[in-house]
N, C-alpha and C positions, 0 to 999 in steps of 0.2 A: 553339599556339592554344588558346583556352579550349574546354573541352568544352561540348557542346550544353546549353542551359538546359532543366532538367526542371521539370515542374509542381510548384508548392509552395503550401501553404496558409498559410505564414507567412514565415520568413526566406528570402533568396535561396538557390537550390539549386545554382547554378553552382560548379564546382570547377576547380582547376588540374590540368593533366596531370602525369604522373609526372616528365617531364623538367623541367618548371617547378618542381616540388617539390624535386627533387634540386639544382637551382640555388639555391633559397632556403636549403636545408639547408647547402650549402657556404658560402654567404654568412655564415650565422650561425656556423658552425664557425671561419671565418676571423677572427671578432671575439672574440678570447680574453677580453677584459674582460667582455663580455656573458655568455659561456659560464661563466666563473669565478663571476660574480655569481649566475647562476641555479642553479649547482650548489652554491653555498655556503648556499643557503636550505634549511631543514629541511622547509618545506612542499612539497607537490606543485606543480610549475610546468610549464606548457606555454608555448611561443611559437606563436601562431596567425597564419596569413596573413589577408588581407582576406576570404577565403571561408570563414573559421572552421576551416580545416584545420590539423592539427598539423604544424609544421615542425621542432620541437625539443621534447623532453621531458627533464626532469632525472631523476636517478637515483631520487629519492623517488617520482616519478610512475610511472616504469617498474617499480619494485619493487611498487607497489600494484597496477598493472594486471596484473602477472605472476601475482598471486594469483587474478585473474579469468580466467586462461588465454587472454590475448589475443595476437593476432599483432602484428607490428610496428605502431607507432602512427602513423608518418609518413603523412600524407594523410587520416587519419581526423578526425572531429570529436569534441569532448569527450564527448557522449552515447554515441557509438559505442565510445569507449575504456572507458567504464563499463558497457557492455552494457545501456544503458537500453532498456526495452521500447518506449518511445515513439519512439526513434531508428530503429526498424525498422518502424514503421507506414506509412511512406512510402518509396517506391522511392528518393527523393532523399536520405533519411537524416536525421541529427540536425538539428533546428531547422525542419523543413519540414512537419511534420504539424500538424493542428488542435490536438493536445494540447500542442504546443510553445509555444503562445501564452502560457501561464502559467508557463513554465519560467524560473526565476531565472538559470540559466546562460546560455542564449541571449540573454536580455534584457540581461544585464550586458555581454555581448560586443557586442551591437548598440549599446548606449550608448557603449561605448569607441570605436566607429567614428565617433562624433560628437565625439571628442576629449576625453572626460571619463572619469575613473576611476569605476568602479561596483562596489559590493559588494552581493551578494544571497544569500539562502538558496535552496537547491534540494533538493527531495525526489525521489529516484530509486527506481523499482521496476525491478529488472533482469529480463531474460528468464528467469532462474532463480528469480524471486520472492524475491530478497534485497532488503532495503531499505537505502538509503544516504541519510544526511542530511548535506549538505555546505554550506559557506559558500564562495562564490567571489568573487574580485576580478579584474576585467578592467581593465587599464591600457593606454592607447595608447602605441605605440612607433614612431618613424620611424627606419628603418635604411637608409641609402643610398637614400633616396627611396621605400622600400617600406613601406607601411602595415601594421604588425604589432600584435598584442595580447599583452601578458604576462598570462597567465591562471593565477592561483594558486588552489589548492584546500585548504580546511581541513576535515577530516572531523570533524563535530560530532555524529555518531551517538550516542556515549556520553552526551554532554550532553543530547541530546534524550530518550534513554531514561530518564535520571535525572529529568528534569523531568516526564516522563510518569508515572513511578512516584510522584512526590510529588503531582502534580495529580489524577491519576485513581485509581490503585490505593489509595494510602494514604487518600485522601479517601473513597472508597467503603467501605473497611474501617472507618474511623472512624464513618461513618454507620450501618453495620450494627451495629457493636459498641455504639454509643451507644443505638440502638433497643433492643437486647437488655438493656443495663444499665438503661435507664429503665423498661422494662416489668417487669423482674425486681424492681426496688426497690419496686414497689407491690403485688406479689403477697400479701405478708403483711397488707395492709390491706383485702383483699377477702374477703367471706364468701360471696357469691353463686357457686354452683357453675358455672352457665352462663357467667358473666363470666370466672371463673377458666379455664374450658376455652377460651374465645375468646382470652384473653391468652396462654395456654400454646401455642396453635396459632400465634399471631402470632410468638412467640419462636422456635418451631421453624422457621417459614418464614424468619425473619431469620437464624437460624443457618445454614440451608441456603444462603442467598444469600451469607453471609460465606465459607463453605467454597468455594462456586463461584467467588467472586472470587479467592481464593487459588490454587485449582487452575488457573483460566484464566491467571493471570499466570505460574505455574510452567510450564505447558505452552508458552506463547508464548516464554518465555525459553529453554527447552530446544530448541524448534523453531528459533529463530534461531541457536542455537549448533550445530545439527545433531546434537543428542543425544537427540531425542525417540524413545522406543521404541514401536513399533507392537504392538498386540495384535489380530491378525486372527481373526475368527470369523464364522460364518454368521449373518446377520440376516434378519429378516422385515420387509419394507418397511412393511407395514400396522401392525405393532407399533411400529416406530420413529416413524411419523407420529402414531399415537394417543398415545404417551407425550409427544411434543412438544406436541401439542394440549392435553393435560391440564395440563402444566407451565406453559405460557405463557398459558393462559386465566385463571389465578389469579396470574400473576406480578406483582410489585409495580409494574412499569412499565406494566402493562396497565390502562387506565382503562375497561374495558368493551368493547373491540373484540372481536367474535366471531371465533373461529378455526375454520375448517371444513376438513375433508378432502374433496377433490373426489370426486364420485360416479364419475368416470372414472379415478380413481387405480388403478394396477395393484397387485396383491398378488403380490409375488415375493420371492425370496431373493437375497442378495448377501453376498459375503465381503469384509469391510472392518473397520476399527477403529471400534467403536461410539462410543467417547468422542469421537474427533475428528469423526465424522459428526454426532453430536448437537451438538457445539460449533459446527460450521459452519452447520447448519440453524438452530440456536438464535440465532446472530448475525443470520441472515437474517430470522428472525421478529422479533427485538428491533428491528432496523432498520425493519421495517414498522410495528411498534407505535408507534415514536417519530415516524413521519410524521404531521403535523398535517392529517389528512383527515377531515372530519366524516362520520359514519355509514359508516365504512370497514369492510370485511370482509377478513380475511386468509385466503387459500386455500392449502392444502398439497396437493401432488400428487406422484405417482411415475409415471413412464412407462418402458416398455422400448423402446429404439431400437436395433435390430440387436444389436451387441455391447456396448451401453451401457445403463446404468440411470441415469435422470435424475430427480433430486429437484428440486422447485421451490417457491418461496414467492412468492405474488402479492398485491399490494394495489393500491389505486387512486391512489396518489401518482404524481407525475411528477418525474423527476430533471432539473434544469435542464441545458441544453447545456454550460454552462461548468463543470459539476461532473462530467460523465460521464467525461472522460478522467483525472480526478484521484482517482476514487472509491476505488481499491484501494491508494493510496499510504499508507504508514505515517504516522499522525497527521493525515491529511487528514480533515476533518470539517466539516459544515455546522452542527454542534451546539455549537461552541465550542472554544476552545484546549485542547489536551491530549487531545482525543478522537480517534476515527478508527482505533482498533485493531481494531474488529470486522470491518470490511470488508477491511482488510489481512490479518487472520488467516484469513479465508475462503480467500484466494488461497494464502497460505503453507501452510496445513494441507492444503487440498484438492488443490493441484497438486504441491507439493514432496513431500508425504508419502503422500497417497492416490492419486497418479498420475491424478488427475481433471482436469477442466476447469471452472473457475468463471467465470461470466459473468452479464450481466444485459441486459434490454431495457427500454426505457421510452419511452412515447409518451402523448399526450393521449387517444388513442382506446382504448388497451389497458392503461393504467396501467403499473406496474413489476413485473417478475418477475425474481427471482434464481434462477440454476440451478447445480447441480453435477452434472456427468456423470461417472460412474464406470465403470470396466471391469467386466464381469460376473465 
């Protein structure tokens, strides 16, 4: 019999029992032509039943999932095999949480259930804060009266990273280098000392931004490869926030938004990596700066909570409901194609390297606050 239906916010939650899965697996194994075809494909391929459960996985798929330290795949759904964080937000698993409504993988499978082949892209953030960018194709298959789906997966992470490098990183570097070059070329034509001083300061600021862009990309690449080295030392929370306040009050992105440190902010010490903490909080501040909220104020705060130290950045914007579940995915952004590395890197650096917890809250009444909680 079918297992009892569990509550779902999107795709059906019902699953086959272990006995039924074993029967389906045997049916597929008996079809040598189908098995040979699936195993001959270099792409990762699953055969799914009508409840989106794996009933067969080819060697390419099993080899990939073995890298993610997974148990046997039979009976799981695709997001569960990839360790997708959203697949575990609901007790019913992959495809059933609110966040799954925008998932390319589950939507491709659901379209295949209507009898048509569907190809979509899918961004996955795993429970270990690793990012996967995949292209999936779901094709309907009728086998001895059983409605199945051939689900093939193409890992396009490298292609996405290359495009990001071209669109964002190189573009930003060229902008900074162009500003430095343009200002430098007119220095010899200016006699006024005050004007020379202003231009020299602008060149210095542009140079710092250029160095910051290069360092950010280098850190992110090293972090994704698991090669980032930490440099832990004792920090003072008040000094950290004061430095960030000074830096971003005059940052090129900031068009006059005031940045305050809350009067309730704690003054405490913490042992962590200052470069990564600054990078995480800096991305939170830049995210707040870029929100189009008239007369907005950005507030920085530090709180001590039992065995945790919590840094936060607040502004008066509101994150739309459809964005909330996607916000920490790599390349996901409301600001245009090729963006979205800032919020993703908060999670990656804050949780995978600093052993903290990165989160946010957002509502009409209270605005938006990003948090990072770190162990004392």
